[in-house]
C-alpha positions in Angstrom: -26.7 -78.2 -82.9 -30.2 -77.0 -81.9 -31.5 -78.0 -78.6 -35.0 -79.1 -78.1 -37.5 -77.3 -75.8 -37.1 -80.1 -73.2 -33.3 -79.8 -73.3 -33.5 -76.1 -72.9 -35.9 -76.4 -69.9 -33.6 -79.0 -68.3 -30.5 -76.7 -68.8 -32.5 -73.8 -67.2 -33.5 -75.9 -64.3 -29.8 -77.1 -63.7 -28.5 -73.5 -63.9 -31.2 -72.3 -61.4 -30.3 -75.2 -59.0 -26.5 -74.4 -59.3 -27.3 -70.8 -58.6 -29.4 -71.7 -55.5 -26.5 -74.0 -54.2 -24.0 -71.2 -54.9 -26.1 -68.6 -53.1 -26.6 -70.8 -50.2 -22.8 -71.5 -49.9 -22.2 -67.8 -50.2 -24.6 -67.2 -47.3 -22.8 -69.8 -45.1 -19.4 -68.3 -45.8 -20.8 -64.7 -45.2 -22.0 -65.7 -41.9 -18.8 -67.6 -40.9 -16.8 -64.6 -41.9 -19.1 -62.2 -40.2 -19.6 -60.3 -43.4 -16.0 -59.4 -43.8 -13.7 -59.9 -46.8 -10.4 -61.5 -45.5 -8.4 -59.8 -48.2 -9.2 -56.1 -47.7 -11.1 -56.3 -44.3 -14.1 -54.4 -45.7 -17.7 -55.4 -45.4 -19.1 -57.7 -48.1 -22.6 -56.8 -49.5 -24.3 -59.9 -50.9 -26.7 -57.7 -52.9 -24.4 -55.2 -54.5 -24.6 -54.5 -58.2 -21.1 -52.9 -58.3 -18.8 -55.2 -60.3 -15.6 -54.9 -58.1 -17.5 -55.4 -54.9 -19.6 -58.5 -56.0 -18.9 -61.4 -53.6 -17.2 -64.4 -55.2 -16.1 -67.7 -53.7 -12.4 -68.2 -53.8 -10.4 -71.5 -53.1 -7.7 -70.8 -50.6 -5.7 -73.7 -51.8 -6.1 -74.1 -55.7 -7.7 -77.3 -56.7 -4.8 -77.8 -59.2 -2.5 -77.9 -56.2 -4.5 -80.4 -54.2 -7.0 -78.1 -52.6 -10.5 -79.5 -52.0 -13.2 -78.4 -54.5 -16.1 -78.2 -52.1 -14.7 -78.3 -48.6 -15.8 -75.2 -46.6 -12.4 -75.1 -45.0 -10.9 -74.4 -48.4 -13.4 -71.8 -49.4 -13.6 -68.1 -48.6 -15.9 -65.3 -49.7 -14.2 -62.2 -51.2 -14.9 -59.2 -53.3 -14.5 -59.7 -57.1 -11.9 -56.9 -57.1 -10.0 -58.6 -54.3 -10.2 -62.0 -56.2 -8.7 -60.3 -59.2 -5.7 -59.0 -57.1 -5.2 -62.4 -55.5 -4.9 -63.9 -59.0 -2.7 -60.9 -60.2 -5.3 -59.8 -62.8 -5.5 -56.3 -61.5 -2.8 -53.6 -61.9 -1.6 -52.5 -58.5 -0.5 -49.0 -57.9 3.1 -48.7 -56.7 
């Protein structure tokens, strides 16, 4: 299905708005955590280009287990690599 130019513009606008909201939320979490990742205790750099160190928003209590989707008390900002470890997606050295 082909999208019209108007539909594409609307989609781009929505994606841009979501990115702004996400960046604003990351900024609030960053400030409340004093720039520290609670998983590894290292500093979070909001502007990094290194994949493993990119900051991501993590739900402390999964939504599937009753956690709130957007409540600040259920959100934390952590490194992408730490997020992968939390979810068991990264091999850990024994």
